C-alpha positions in Angstrom: 108.5 104.4 127.1 106.1 104.1 124.3 102.5 102.9 124.3 102.4 99.0 123.0 99.4 97.0 122.3 99.6 93.4 120.6 96.6 92.5 118.8 95.9 89.2 116.7 93.8 90.6 114.0 93.6 93.6 111.7 90.3 94.6 113.2 91.7 94.7 116.6 94.5 96.6 115.4 92.2 99.1 113.8 90.4 99.6 117.1 93.5 100.2 119.0 94.7 102.9 116.4 91.5 104.5 116.8 91.7 104.4 120.4 95.2 106.0 120.5 93.7 108.7 118.0 91.0 109.3 120.3 93.4 109.7 123.2 95.3 112.6 121.5 98.0 110.9 119.6 98.5 111.6 116.0 99.2 109.4 113.0 102.7 110.4 112.9 103.4 108.9 116.4 101.6 105.5 115.7 103.2 102.5 113.9 102.1 99.1 112.9 104.8 96.6 113.3 104.9 93.5 111.5 107.6 90.7 110.9 109.0 90.0 107.5 109.2 86.5 108.2 105.6 86.1 107.9 105.2 88.9 105.5 102.2 87.6 103.4 100.1 86.6 106.5 100.9 89.5 108.2 100.0 91.9 105.1 96.7 90.0 105.0 96.3 90.6 108.9 97.0 94.5 108.5 95.8 95.3 104.9 92.6 92.9 104.4 90.0 93.6 107.0 87.1 93.2 104.8 88.3 89.6 103.4 88.4 91.0 99.8 91.8 89.6 98.9 95.2 90.9 99.5 96.1 94.4 98.8 99.0 96.9 99.2 96.5 99.5 100.6 96.5 100.1 104.6 92.8 99.6 105.2 93.5 99.6 109.0 94.2 103.3 108.8 95.8 105.0 105.7 97.9 107.3 107.4 99.6 104.7 110.0 102.9 104.2 109.7 103.7 100.5 108.9 106.9 98.9 109.6 107.9 95.4 108.6 110.9 94.1 110.2 113.1 90.8 110.4 114.4 89.6 113.5 117.7 91.8 113.5 115.6 94.9 112.8 113.1 94.1 115.4 115.5 94.1 118.3 117.4 97.0 117.1 113.7 99.0 116.9 112.8 98.1 120.4 116.1 98.8 121.7 115.9 102.2 120.1 112.7 102.8 121.9 114.2 102.1 125.1 112.2 98.8 125.5 114.2 96.4 127.8 115.5 93.2 126.3 113.3 90.8 128.4 110.3 92.7 126.8 111.5 92.9 123.5 111.8 89.0 123.6 108.4 88.6 125.1 106.8 90.8 122.1 109.0 88.8 119.7 107.3 85.5 120.6 104.0 87.2 119.9 104.9 88.6 116.6 106.3 85.0 115.8 102.9 83.7 116.4 101.5 86.3 113.8 100.5 89.0 116.2 100.7 92.5 115.3 102.2 95.4 117.5 100.9 98.6 117.7 103.3 101.2 118.7 102.8 104.8 120.1 106.0 106.8 120.3 107.8 110.0 119.3 111.0 108.1 119.1 110.4 105.8 116.2 
């Protein structure tokens, strides 16, 4: 099962990603997951840590893989990672509130 952290702000996502990198994971194994339903807010959370305006550049970590999924894709992605449906539903509720998921897995 992958390592997962759910965070509220891009600054927290950056800290989580840095911790995973220090733990020995590489950027190919780290994914930042947001929902398309709230795409502009999630992009602001994940790309704009300095408050200077919306950007297409990932300032959290330039090498981190960003996945933006809709509801159907979310559950499919969780299933492909071996995350039980009950856990996926809990993560989805957090995502619906604007949270950001950091997933570390070789199986994404």
